[in-house]
MIZA-622959 format. One line per 5 residues: for each residue x, y, z of C-alpha. Coordinates in pm, whole numbers, padded with zeros to 5 digits, always signed. Each point is the difference from the previous one (the first is absolute). Last residue first. Layout:
BEGIN
X:Y:Z | ...
END
This chain:
BEGIN
+10684:+09861:+00367 | +00373:+00008:-00063 | +00080:+00216:-00301 | +00235:-00150:-00254 | +00342:+00108:-00126
+00097:-00227:-00288 | +00337:-00174:-00015 | -00125:-00353:+00066 | -00348:+00071:-00142 | -00022:-00108:-00365
+00292:-00244:+00000 | -00123:-00172:+00316 | -00364:+00002:-00114 | +00087:-00174:-00327 | +00239:-00243:+00171
-00264:-00098:+00255 | -00265:-00042:-00269 | +00228:-00227:-00207 | +00086:-00204:+00309 | -00370:-00043:+00082
-00064:-00127:-00353 | +00296:-00242:+00018 | -00115:-00123:+00341 | -00334:-00099:-00153 | -00301:+00152:+00170
-00236:-00093:+00286 | +00265:+00065:+00265 | +00188:-00245:+00220 | +00339:-00016:-00171 | +00173:+00193:+00276
+00174:+00336:-00040 | +00355:-00022:+00124 | +00269:+00180:+00194 | +00372:-00012:+00065 | +00079:-00297:-00224
+00237:-00296:+00046 | -00246:-00197:+00210 | +00143:-00028:+00351 | +00284:+00254:-00013 | -00205:+00239:-00213
-00293:-00019:+00245 | +00234:+00064:+00293 | +00151:+00302:-00176 | -00350:+00127:-00083 | -00102:-00025:+00365
+00319:+00174:+00118 | -00060:+00282:-00249 | +00176:+00000:-00335 | +00146:+00322:-00139 | -00235:+00168:-00247
-00041:-00081:-00370 | -00207:-00312:+00060 | -00050:-00312:-00213 | -00345:-00155:+00055 | -00031:-00362:-00109
-00328:-00114:-00156 | -00105:-00351:+00096 | +00021:-00359:-00122 | +00022:-00276:+00256 | +00213:-00299:-00105
+00264:+00039:+00271 | +00026:+00369:-00077 | -00103:+00095:-00351 | +00052:+00354:-00120 | -00196:+00255:-00203
+00174:+00335:-00015 | -00044:+00348:+00144 | +00208:+00317:-00013 | +00183:+00274:+00189 | -00261:+00078:+00266
+00031:+00262:+00275 | -00134:+00292:-00208 | -00308:-00209:-00090 | -00113:+00022:+00364 | -00052:-00333:+00180
-00311:-00040:+00218 | -00029:-00318:+00206 | -00330:-00094:+00162 | +00004:-00289:+00244 | -00225:-00244:+00184
-00260:-00101:-00258 | +00218:+00089:-00299 | +00051:+00325:-00187 | +00293:+00072:-00232 | -00007:+00369:-00089
+00194:+00133:-00295 | +00120:+00351:-00058 | -00125:+00358:+00021 | -00145:+00022:-00352 | -00208:-00314:+00049
+00037:-00378:+00014 | -00200:-00212:+00243 | +00064:-00367:+00075 | -00278:-00172:+00189 | -00104:-00207:+00301
-00267:+00154:+00227 | -00262:-00002:-00279 | +00000:-00380:+00004 | -00143:-00019:+00352 | -00134:-00357:+00030
+00226:-00160:-00261 | +00319:+00190:+00091 | -00081:-00059:+00368 | -00031:-00370:-00072 | +00343:+00005:-00163
+00145:+00180:+00303 | -00160:-00263:+00224 | +00159:-00272:-00213 | +00340:+00163:+00035 | -00053:+00014:+00378
-00078:-00372:+00004 | +00299:-00054:-00226 | +00233:+00141:+00263 | -00169:-00154:+00304 | -00065:-00350:-00137
+00342:-00018:-00166 | +00176:+00109:+00319 | -00207:-00256:+00193 | +00104:-00284:-00229 | +00365:+00104:-00027
+00042:+00028:+00378 | -00197:-00318:+00073 | +00181:-00228:-00250 | -00152:-00349:+00052 | -00313:+00114:+00181
-00060:+00327:-00189 | +00050:-00148:-00349 | -00371:-00067:-00084 | -00105:+00338:+00137 | +00281:+00164:-00194
-00116:-00170:-00320 | -00355:+00120:+00073 | +00125:+00356:+00049 | +00202:-00035:-00323 | -00307:-00106:-00198
-00211:+00275:+00157 | +00259:+00258:-00100 | -00013:-00117:-00361 | -00380:+00014:+00002 | -00014:+00349:+00154
+00275:+00141:-00224 | -00165:-00157:-00308 | -00333:+00159:+00096 | +00176:+00339:+00024 | +00153:-00054:-00345
-00345:-00067:-00146 | -00147:+00306:+00175 | +00266:+00218:-00168 | +00083:+00305:+00209 | -00075:+00341:-00145
+00222:+00210:-00227 | -00069:+00372:+00028 | +00100:+00270:-00250 | -00022:+00368:+00090 | +00040:+00285:-00248
-00307:+00205:+00096 | +00067:+00031:+00373
END
């Protein structure tokens, strides 16, 4: 498709995920005798986060954000989520507990998953800050594509 824009994962951000996860795994290892539940939960959760970060480093083409006439596609190692432009109202940059991301505001009624996400974080959907571009630049591209294609009839390839 001629009008396709792809944002790839940032290797620097993937390294930070791995290092941060390693720090929490080590903290969990240190805590496991005094607070077993907390220690092992930390080891397991952040161990999986570290593996995801390694995956981002070893297979960087598997993590991306793609914008085209049909909508946006958020691809990660274990999930691909396509959202048509017709379902999106708008985007905005938000900060949740110090983590900046792009919130997705939907036009359609919330699904159970989106309701849960909104109850936990205050937003129904988000685009992570893991790409090799500034969030402000990604937001500008998202808004441009949204306004260009939300009402357009496109052919599905």
